[in-house]
Residue, then its C-alpha position, 0 to 999 in steps of 0.5 A: m668216199t675216203t676209200l676212193l680218195r685213198c685209192a686215188v692218192l695211191l695211184l698218183l704216188p708213182l707219178v710223183a716219185a717218177a717226177e724226181t730229176a737226178y744227174v750223173t756226176d762227171n767228177l772222177r778221181l783217178g789214182l796215180h801209182q808207182a807200179a806199172d799195173t797200178s797194184d800198189r796204193a796210189f800216191r796221188t789222186l788226180d781229179s777229172g780234167q787234170e792235164l797230163e802227157i802220155l809217155s807210153r801206153d798199152r791196152n790197160y795202163a799208161h805211163v804219164v807225166l804231170p805238168d809239175g814233172v811227177q811221173g806215174y801210172v794210171k788206168a788207160a781206160y779213164l784217159v780221153d782225148d777230148k776235154p771233159a765237161k767239167l773243164i769245158v764248163a769252167e772255161t765257158q764260165a771264165e769266158v762268160d765272166r770275161l765277156r760280162a766284165e768287158l760288157e760292163q766296161l763298154r757300158r761305162q765307156f758309152a755312158g758319156p756318149a749316150a748321155t750326149i746323144s740323148a741331149l742332142e736328140q732332145e735338142a733336135s726335138d726342141l728345135q723341130t718343135e720350134l721350127d714347126a711353130n715358126e712354119l705355122r707362123v709363116s703360114e699365118l703371116s702369108d695368109e694375112n699378107t694375101d688378105l692385105r694384098q686383096q684389100q689393096s687391089q680392091f681399094q686401089n683407085s680410092l683415096p684414104l678416108s683421112w685424105v678425103l676428110g682433110a680435103i673436105g675440111v680445106c674446102l669448107i674453110g676455104g669456101f667460108l673465107l672466100g664467102l666472107w671476102w665476097v660478102d665484104r667486097r660486095s658490101r664495099q661496092r654498094h656503100g662506096g668503099i666503106r665497110i659496114y658491119 
C-alpha cells in the first residue's frame, strides 16, 4: 500500500512543479556612453521607459540627448518607438488614481442631493399612502351616501316617527280637552246652566 502511495506522489510531482507561474521582467537598464561604439564604461544608466531624443542613428548605435541636455551613445537595438509597458502601466495607474479621486469628489458632491432625493421619495411615499387612505374613505362615504339615498327614496312619502307621535299626542290632548268641554256643556244644559261636579 505504501509503495502504491509513493508511486502516485512521484507521478504527481511533475504536475505540481509545472503549475508554478513566472513572468519575464521588462525592467531594462541601458548604459549611456561617451564613445560612439559604447566600448567605454557607461557614465549613466538609463531605466526602461526613459524618454530621449535621437540626434543620429546607424545600424548598431544611436547618438541621443536626454531631456536634461546630457548627450551620449546607446545601443540602437534597445530603442523603440512605442512606449514600454512600464510607462503605459504607470500612466494607466495615474489615470485610475485620478478617476478614483474624481469619483470620490463626485460622490461627496452628490451626497447632499442624494439625501434630498431620498427624503423626497419618502415624502412622496407617505403622501401616496395618505392619498390611498383618503381614496378608501371617499369610497366608503360614497357607498354610505348611496345607502342613505336609497333609504330616503324608500321612505319618501312617509312622515318621521317623531312627527306622527307628536300629532297623536296633540290629538289625544285636544280630544281630552274637547271631551271635557262637551261633558261640561251637556251638564249645564241639563241642569239649567249650573255646573254640577
